[in-house]
LUMVEX-816376 format. One line per field, with one value per residue: x, y, z of N, C-alpha, C, O in turn; residue number from 1. Coordinates in steps of 0.001 Angstrom, whole numbers, plus 500000, padded with zeros to 6 digits. Example, Ala and Ser with C-alpha at 12.3 -4.5 7.8 and 13.67 -1.06 7.14 Angstrom:
REM residues 2
nu <- 513190 512850
nv <- 494310 497750
nw <- 507800 507080
cau <- 512300 513670
cav <- 495500 498940
caw <- 507800 507140
cu <- 513200 512900
cv <- 496700 500030
cw <- 507800 507870
ou <- 514236 513409
ov <- 496681 501138
ow <- 508465 508039
n <- 1 2
END
This chain:
REM residues 110
nu <- 454797 455401 457117 459377 460100 460616 462799 464647 464847 466030 468489 469531 469571 471033 470369 468047 468466 468026 466249 463243 460608 458147 455657 453864 450840 451013 450003 449993 452118 454671 457179 457753 457840 459973 462092 461957 462658 465241 468860 469569 467463 464833 464292 461650 458592 456055 453242 450934 447717 444771 442537 439958 439666 442207 443758 442852 443793 446524 447092 446529 448520 450858 450520 450574 453216 454651 455551 453281 450447 448005 445053 445518 447661 451007 452932 455582 457771 460116 462892 461756 459651 456233 453481 450175 448474 445423 445475 445151 446944 446397 444249 444883 447599 450741 450263 448743 450435 452752 451825 451449 453948 457508 458907 461994 462355 460267 458565 457404 455869 455719
nv <- 605537 608200 608767 607295 608617 611176 610627 609723 612069 613854 612586 613001 615713 617688 617529 618911 621523 624918 624299 623985 622311 619860 618052 615133 613968 614787 614278 614672 616384 615792 615124 617449 619464 618517 618842 621599 622655 621803 622214 622913 624167 623886 626116 626607 624978 622910 621591 618951 617447 615452 615024 616481 616526 615744 617795 619939 619215 619131 621840 622963 621739 622809 625509 625306 624531 626669 630143 631507 633429 633476 632229 631225 629423 630310 632235 631889 629771 629262 629503 629077 629321 628616 626643 625250 622875 621739 618943 616422 614005 611762 612548 615050 615365 615942 618149 620245 620734 621679 624109 625455 625776 625221 622718 621771 619336 616500 614759 611798 609654 606120
nw <- 567232 566845 568960 568266 565869 566876 568582 566646 565146 567008 567398 564902 564483 563170 560511 560296 560935 560257 558206 556197 557361 556818 558344 557988 559295 562130 564651 568112 568102 569072 567773 566233 568249 569783 567964 567445 569930 570167 570186 567665 565912 563373 560546 559774 560700 559771 561003 560459 560054 559533 560992 562782 565678 566516 565411 566953 569529 568945 568338 570847 572379 571231 571897 574726 575085 574276 574625 574390 575287 574342 572585 570141 567886 568123 565747 565824 567516 569960 568068 565670 562833 562830 561734 561490 559660 558225 556631 554303 553131 551535 550005 548932 548395 546653 544755 546098 548247 546964 546088 548439 549767 549531 551002 552599 553763 554114 556493 558215 560591 560744
cau <- 455602 455870 458266 460523 460514 461214 464139 465495 465085 466996 469806 469957 469064 471780 469687 466876 468887 467755 465458 461785 460162 456714 455387 452568 450281 451787 449430 450039 453217 455884 458388 458006 458249 461331 463047 461907 463358 466616 469835 469712 466077 464563 463875 460196 458036 454630 452554 449700 446910 443489 441453 439649 439960 443670 444249 442545 444746 447847 447202 446582 449836 451848 450318 451045 454671 455270 455380 452056 449413 446747 444347 445929 449031 451912 453608 456978 458028 461563 463465 461192 458338 455352 452103 449435 447585 444481 446003 444980 447867 445804 443307 445382 448923 451770 449881 448409 451639 453669 451261 451559 455341 458480 459688 463275 462180 458932 458758 456203 456092 454950
cav <- 605893 609566 608737 606818 609681 612242 610167 609746 613469 614425 611993 613498 617086 618539 617479 619774 622886 625928 623709 624101 620933 619577 616739 614528 613247 615215 613820 615674 617312 615437 615229 618848 620200 618076 619469 623050 623007 621293 623305 623219 624125 624177 627473 626573 623644 622838 620423 618702 616266 615602 614725 617705 616421 615701 619150 620777 618857 619544 623288 623210 621295 623803 626696 624999 624388 627913 631243 632196 633562 633569 631002 630813 628929 631417 632098 631565 629069 629239 630252 628429 629727 627465 626673 623993 622740 620640 618429 614986 613636 610768 613206 616277 615053 616890 619407 621301 621021 622506 625460 626079 626142 624215 622275 621097 617964 616018 613614 611154 608427 605046
caw <- 566081 567044 569870 567481 564950 567691 568977 565448 564811 567953 567102 563591 564457 562232 559210 560363 561263 559224 557117 556218 557581 556758 558928 557691 560432 563300 565918 569179 567864 569812 566946 565917 569445 570145 567041 567641 571164 570163 570065 566236 565449 561969 560197 559903 560922 559493 561536 559713 560330 558842 561929 563532 567116 566659 565134 568118 570584 568472 568542 572291 572842 570789 572733 576083 575090 573819 575579 573994 576306 573616 572259 568803 567757 567783 564455 566091 568768 570121 566942 564491 562336 563013 561263 561583 558507 558045 555363 554100 552063 550638 549106 548317 547893 546268 544095 547061 549021 546174 546012 549753 549994 549110 552161 552364 554247 554449 557382 558747 561369 560118
cu <- 456178 457079 459514 461022 461162 462622 465099 465847 466111 468394 470382 469573 469794 471135 468501 467231 468729 466998 463979 461240 458639 456501 453974 452082 451009 451238 449443 451246 454528 457153 458738 458483 459649 462365 463104 462702 464750 467576 470143 468325 465928 464172 462354 459736 456543 454098 451315 449007 445572 442295 441180 439989 441461 444250 444005 443524 446172 448056 447333 447960 450931 451740 450866 452568 455393 455095 454122 451085 448038 446121 444718 447363 449926 452591 455073 457078 459526 462146 462877 459835 457449 454007 451497 448450 446654 444801 445857 445797 447212 444825 443934 446775 449794 451300 449545 449633 452560 453137 451410 452962 456224 459311 461017 463160 460709 459140 457406 456620 455202 454207
cv <- 607306 609642 608304 607904 610836 611860 610192 611189 614124 613868 612535 614963 618003 618557 618439 621247 623812 625369 624038 622674 620861 618176 616294 613775 613539 614714 614935 616599 616992 615640 616682 619649 619801 618751 620981 623469 622392 622477 623638 623187 624389 625642 627593 625131 623724 621508 620201 617451 616502 615329 615945 617636 616418 617089 620075 620493 619266 621035 623625 622842 622287 625058 626466 624922 625620 628965 632042 632280 633680 632211 630478 630315 630107 631169 631707 630901 628854 630075 629789 629020 628489 627708 625283 623964 621549 620081 616916 614587 612690 611399 614352 616131 616226 618172 620533 621702 621949 623924 626197 626611 625007 623785 621668 619623 617687 614768 613065 609934 607344 604183
cw <- 566226 567954 569110 566534 565716 568126 567801 565081 565716 567698 565792 563397 563487 560849 559147 560562 560060 558020 557310 556249 557529 557308 558586 558921 561725 564626 566946 569089 568543 568987 566676 567108 569890 569257 567237 568877 571261 570038 568606 565587 563947 561776 560321 560058 560693 560004 560667 560227 559642 559746 562808 565022 567380 566426 566325 569261 570216 568722 570027 572841 572441 571653 574140 576176 574561 574909 575268 575162 575653 573369 570881 568822 567385 566441 564620 567464 568847 568980 565615 564121 562309 562339 561400 560424 558655 556662 555314 552884 551062 549650 548322 547734 547523 545625 545064 547865 548248 545992 547334 550008 549513 550313 551729 552726 554499 555290 557832 559546 560776 561045
ou <- 457296 457964 460586 462230 462147 463539 466241 466993 466969 469377 471598 469285 469227 471333 468007 466384 469237 467100 463524 461390 457939 457088 453005 452844 451563 451950 448953 451390 455419 458102 459881 459427 460427 463408 464182 463347 465378 467147 470909 468034 466781 463772 461840 460398 455846 454456 450714 449633 445274 441152 442080 440541 441931 445138 444856 444029 446939 449087 448145 448504 451831 452753 451547 453145 456615 454552 453917 450923 447039 446586 444278 448171 449632 452798 455717 456537 460137 461900 463433 458973 457860 453467 452205 447684 447047 444441 446374 445385 447451 444593 443559 447085 449615 451875 450005 449843 453093 453917 451490 453136 455728 460320 461141 463776 459990 459808 456399 457600 454075 453530
ov <- 607578 610474 608881 608100 611410 612677 610632 611494 614870 614606 612524 615396 618995 619506 618744 622120 623524 625919 624327 621922 621688 617216 617001 613019 612633 614729 616032 617505 617840 616265 617098 620430 620649 619188 621574 624518 622450 623608 624565 622287 625028 626319 628552 624195 624507 620443 621164 616534 617619 615400 616403 618589 617015 617519 620898 621423 619696 621438 624465 623561 622569 625605 627332 625215 625610 628688 633125 631328 633947 631187 629396 630725 630828 630021 631252 631405 628327 631280 630073 629199 627436 628814 624277 624907 620490 620675 616209 614808 612807 610849 614600 616711 617344 619223 621660 622885 622904 624848 627425 627760 623947 624421 621123 618766 618534 613827 613774 609265 607611 603250
ow <- 565788 567754 569291 566402 565254 568047 567939 564749 565245 567774 565602 562281 563029 560091 558061 560376 558977 556923 558417 555286 558114 556808 558866 559524 562348 565630 566677 569910 568588 569459 566865 566995 570327 569745 567198 568874 572319 569809 568342 564800 563331 562723 560897 559610 561338 559503 560191 560757 559219 559294 563512 565572 568349 567163 566663 569890 571077 569259 570414 573680 573231 572089 574689 577224 574416 575978 575815 575924 576322 573869 570493 569655 566431 566047 563675 568448 567917 568942 564555 564981 561824 562365 561422 560226 559145 555646 556178 551745 549860 548574 547176 546694 548006 545907 544880 548133 548812 545766 547355 550414 549131 550619 550632 552093 555031 554861 557831 559218 560359 560612
n <- 1 2 3 4 5 6 7 8 9 10 11 12 13 14 15 16 17 18 19 20 21 22 23 24 25 26 27 28 29 30 31 32 33 34 35 36 37 38 39 40 41 42 43 44 45 46 47 48 49 50 51 52 53 54 55 56 57 58 59 60 61 62 63 64 65 66 67 68 69 70 71 72 73 74 75 76 77 78 79 80 81 82 83 84 85 86 87 88 89 90 91 92 93 94 95 96 97 98 99 100 101 102 103 104 105 106 107 108 109 110
END
Protein backbone atom coordinates (compact mmCIF):
# COMPACT_ATOMS: atom_id res chain seq x y z
CA UNK A 1 0.00 0.00 0.00
CA UNK A 2 2.91 2.34 0.73
CA UNK A 3 4.25 1.91 -2.79
CA UNK A 4 0.87 2.84 -4.27
CA UNK A 5 0.59 5.93 -2.04
CA UNK A 6 4.17 6.98 -2.88
CA UNK A 7 3.47 6.62 -6.61
CA UNK A 8 0.23 8.58 -6.28
CA UNK A 9 2.02 11.26 -4.26
CA UNK A 10 4.76 11.68 -6.86
CA UNK A 11 2.19 11.91 -9.67
CA UNK A 12 0.31 14.55 -7.64
CA UNK A 13 3.27 16.21 -5.96
CA UNK A 14 1.96 19.72 -6.61
CA UNK A 15 -0.71 19.07 -3.96
CA UNK A 16 2.01 18.62 -1.34
CA UNK A 17 4.26 21.57 -2.20
CA UNK A 18 4.65 23.96 0.78
CA UNK A 19 2.04 21.98 2.75
CA UNK A 20 2.15 20.57 6.28
CA UNK A 21 1.59 16.83 5.79
CA UNK A 22 0.68 14.27 8.44
CA UNK A 23 0.90 10.59 7.47
CA UNK A 24 -0.95 7.96 9.48
CA UNK A 25 0.80 4.60 9.62
CA UNK A 26 3.99 5.63 7.85
CA UNK A 27 5.59 2.20 8.05
CA UNK A 28 9.17 2.47 6.79
CA UNK A 29 8.61 5.98 5.42
CA UNK A 30 8.59 5.33 1.68
CA UNK A 31 5.82 7.82 0.87
CA UNK A 32 7.23 10.60 3.00
CA UNK A 33 10.77 10.20 1.72
CA UNK A 34 9.56 10.14 -1.89
CA UNK A 35 7.69 13.41 -1.36
CA UNK A 36 10.48 15.04 0.64
CA UNK A 37 12.99 14.34 -2.13
CA UNK A 38 10.66 15.39 -4.97
CA UNK A 39 11.27 18.67 -6.77
CA UNK A 40 8.23 20.17 -4.98
CA UNK A 41 8.74 19.09 -1.34
CA UNK A 42 6.27 19.75 1.47
CA UNK A 43 6.96 22.45 4.06
CA UNK A 44 6.78 19.86 6.84
CA UNK A 45 6.17 16.13 7.03
CA UNK A 46 5.11 14.24 10.13
CA UNK A 47 5.60 10.49 9.98
CA UNK A 48 3.59 8.44 12.46
CA UNK A 49 3.06 4.88 13.53
CA UNK A 50 2.04 3.11 16.72
CA UNK A 51 4.27 0.03 16.65
CA UNK A 52 7.59 0.44 18.51
CA UNK A 53 9.59 -1.82 16.16
CA UNK A 54 8.21 -0.04 13.09
CA UNK A 55 8.99 3.38 14.61
CA UNK A 56 12.57 2.30 15.26
CA UNK A 57 13.01 1.14 11.64
CA UNK A 58 11.27 4.27 10.34
CA UNK A 59 13.67 6.53 12.24
CA UNK A 60 16.67 4.53 11.02
CA UNK A 61 15.44 4.78 7.42
CA UNK A 62 15.00 8.56 7.66
CA UNK A 63 18.50 8.92 9.11
CA UNK A 64 20.00 6.71 6.38
CA UNK A 65 18.28 8.75 3.66
CA UNK A 66 19.29 12.12 5.07
CA UNK A 67 22.65 13.79 5.44
CA UNK A 68 22.50 13.26 9.20
CA UNK A 69 25.56 11.76 10.82
CA UNK A 70 23.87 11.40 14.19
CA UNK A 71 21.65 8.80 15.78
CA UNK A 72 18.57 11.03 15.98
CA UNK A 73 16.13 11.89 13.23
CA UNK A 74 17.18 15.27 11.82
CA UNK A 75 14.70 18.12 12.20
CA UNK A 76 15.13 18.95 8.54
CA UNK A 77 15.58 16.64 5.54
CA UNK A 78 16.18 18.18 2.14
CA UNK A 79 13.99 21.32 2.41
CA UNK A 80 11.33 19.79 4.66
CA UNK A 81 10.87 20.01 8.43
CA UNK A 82 10.52 16.43 9.70
CA UNK A 83 9.19 14.78 12.82
CA UNK A 84 8.27 11.24 13.83
CA UNK A 85 5.39 10.61 16.24
CA UNK A 86 4.27 7.57 18.17
CA UNK A 87 0.60 8.00 17.31
CA UNK A 88 -2.29 5.52 17.42
CA UNK A 89 -5.16 7.06 15.49
CA UNK A 90 -7.66 4.47 16.72
CA UNK A 91 -7.01 5.44 20.35
CA UNK A 92 -6.13 9.12 20.18
CA UNK A 93 -7.75 10.43 17.04
CA UNK A 94 -8.39 14.03 16.16
CA UNK A 95 -8.29 15.67 19.61
CA UNK A 96 -4.59 14.92 20.18
CA UNK A 97 -3.73 15.71 16.58
CA UNK A 98 -5.40 19.12 16.77
CA UNK A 99 -3.38 19.92 19.91
CA UNK A 100 -0.12 18.94 18.22
CA UNK A 101 -0.50 21.01 15.07
CA UNK A 102 -2.84 21.80 12.20
CA UNK A 103 -1.80 19.81 9.12
CA UNK A 104 -2.91 20.92 5.68
CA UNK A 105 -3.13 17.28 4.54
CA UNK A 106 -3.62 13.98 6.35
CA UNK A 107 -2.72 10.94 4.26
CA UNK A 108 -2.71 7.18 4.79
CA UNK A 109 -2.27 4.07 2.68
CA UNK A 110 -5.09 1.56 2.89
